[in-house]
C-alpha positions as MATLAB code, in Angstrom:
seq = 'MIYTIGRTAAYEKNFIDLPIVEKLGRTDDYPGGCVWKTREEAEKYCQGDYSVYGVDADWEKDTEASIVNNGCHDLLKTSKLIKLK';
ca = [
      -0.513   -6.949    7.210;
       0.621   -5.853   10.643;
       2.326   -2.616   11.723;
       5.515   -1.243   13.228;
       7.045    2.128   13.972;
      10.430    3.403   12.910;
      12.549    6.535   12.862;
      11.136    8.335    9.812;
      14.415    9.694    8.406;
      16.166    6.313    8.569;
      13.258    4.292    7.179;
      12.546    6.737    4.352;
      16.240    6.688    3.380;
      16.111    2.894    3.275;
      13.085    3.019    0.952;
      15.152    5.192   -1.421;
      18.450    3.325   -1.136;
      17.411   -0.331   -0.918;
      15.415   -2.507   -3.327;
      13.706   -4.279   -0.397;
      13.307   -2.894    3.121;
      12.746   -5.391    5.914;
      11.913   -5.452    9.624;
      14.255   -7.753   11.506;
      12.686  -10.816   13.041;
      13.880  -12.919   15.969;
      17.516  -14.016   16.060;
      19.649  -15.666   18.731;
      20.591  -12.197   20.033;
      17.414  -10.217   19.313;
      13.784  -10.882   20.323;
      12.414   -9.495   17.040;
      11.119   -6.098   15.971;
       8.178   -4.603   17.821;
       4.885   -4.927   15.892;
       1.191   -4.237   16.464;
      -1.925   -5.840   15.049;
      -3.535   -2.591   13.850;
      -2.310    0.713   12.538;
      -4.246    2.481   15.280;
      -2.425    0.522   17.987;
       0.969    1.343   16.460;
       0.028    5.019   16.177;
      -0.470    5.152   19.966;
       3.276    4.466   20.379;
       4.410    6.673   17.511;
       5.906    9.943   18.744;
       8.258   12.662   17.552;
      10.306   11.699   14.531;
       8.781    8.216   14.164;
       6.212    6.978   11.632;
       4.040    3.875   11.229;
       4.895    1.332    8.528;
       3.237   -1.852    7.353;
       4.873   -5.247    7.788;
       4.065   -8.069    5.379;
       3.496  -10.689    8.078;
       0.690  -12.568    9.797;
      -0.220  -11.598   13.367;
      -1.095  -15.176   14.391;
       1.790  -17.021   12.710;
       4.640  -14.535   12.674;
       4.475  -12.798   16.067;
       4.592  -13.641   19.739;
       3.682  -11.571   22.793;
       6.700   -9.554   23.888;
       8.178  -10.332   27.279;
      10.039   -6.992   27.207;
       7.412   -4.528   25.930;
       3.779   -4.949   27.025;
       2.455   -2.814   24.167;
       3.596   -4.926   21.242;
       4.412   -8.368   19.926;
       7.844   -9.519   18.741;
       8.260  -10.279   15.034;
       9.450  -13.872   14.659;
      10.641  -13.765   11.033;
      12.288  -10.991    9.059;
       9.541   -9.481    6.898;
       9.132   -6.891    4.167;
       8.271   -3.330    5.234;
       5.528   -1.473    3.418;
       5.428    2.307    3.071;
       1.941    3.521    4.019;
       0.048    6.452    2.539;
];
């Protein structure tokens, strides 16, 4: 598991409304969602009304260093989000 951050209200609503919640991976028009290897790393970027969530993906296979954001990697494939305790 790897980690991402998201706007708490929106993500929590998705967990209620949708059977499966996913983090968007790379597309032709999008570099992929921002992810971190550890929860602690993601928490460093989590401010205000954002929370940390798990992503069911492999750091080595499913991410690539971001050319836009030095603090994270880009998610290469759309992956299931996991609500953390």
